[in-house]
N, C-alpha and C positions, 0 to 999 in steps of 0.2 A: 246280389245272394250270388255268387261264384257260379259259372257252369264250365262241367268238364267236358270239354268238345269232343275231346279224343276218348270216353265213355261214350256218347252218339252213334246211334248206328245211322245211315242213311236215312231210311224214313223219320228217326227222332230228331238229325237235323234239317229234312224238309218241315216238318212241324212245327219246328220253332221257329225257322226262317216264316211259316202263314202266321204264327202268333205274334211275330217281331211285324211283319207289315200291317198287319190287323191295327197294332196298338200305332204303329207310325199313322195311318190313315186316320182314327180315334183320335190324335191329337193335333192335324192338321187341320181338321174338322173342325175340332174345339177353338182351337185360335183362329181359324176363320169369323167363326160365329162371335168370338169376341170381339173383333174388328169390326163385325157390321152392326155391333150394339152399339158403335159409337156413330152412327147415324140412323136418321128417320128417311123413308119414304120423303119425297121431294125436296129432298137436302141438295143443295146446289156445292157439285165436286170437281176436281181436276184432277189428270191422271198425266204420267206420261207415257207413250206412244213411240213404241220406237221408227214406226213408218212417218207419225204425223206428229211428232213432239208433243207438247202438253195442249190437252184438248179440257175443256171444258163441259158441263152437262147438269143435266139433273136425274138423280139416282131414281127408277122405278120400279124395280124389281127387285127383292131378296131372292137368293137361288141358295143352293144346297150347299156353295161351295166358292161362288161369286156372285155380285150384284150387277144387276143390266144397269147402264146408265143411255140414256138417251142424249147425245151432244148435240151442243148447240146448232150443228148442220146438220141433225136431225137424224143421223148415225148412231144406231144401237150397238152398245160393247159390251160382254161380258167381261168383268174386273173384279180378278182379286182384292175383297176390300182393304187385304193392308198398302196397296196402290195408289190408295186413295188419298186424297189432301181436302178438307173441307173448305168451302168458302165463304167468307163472310161480305154480303153486299155492303159496301160504305161509300157513302155519296153516290154521286154517279159512274163509279169507277166499282170494281170489286177488287178484293184480298185476298188471296190466295194464303190461308195459313198452313202451314207445313208442319209435321210434328217436333223439328227442329227447333221451328221459331218460339216454343214456348216456354 
């Protein structure tokens, strides 16, 4: 549905902006929820930290937009679920399964 921006008043543009922001927040929350459903509490995961490189840990909590991961060095991280990669234990080592590996 095309919108005639020239016909909108200042107040109309502000109202439209608020509606767009609300919709974007809803879509982001929906995407985060879908990504969270790929994991279970207690799952072994890894993620990339710009400061510390690739970290591994255990998913301990689902938050509204993030998950809490307890890393192997006992630090807690709040991570967007889209950044997580599942880890599969294979024998004595671990294998990180990234989405592009499937």
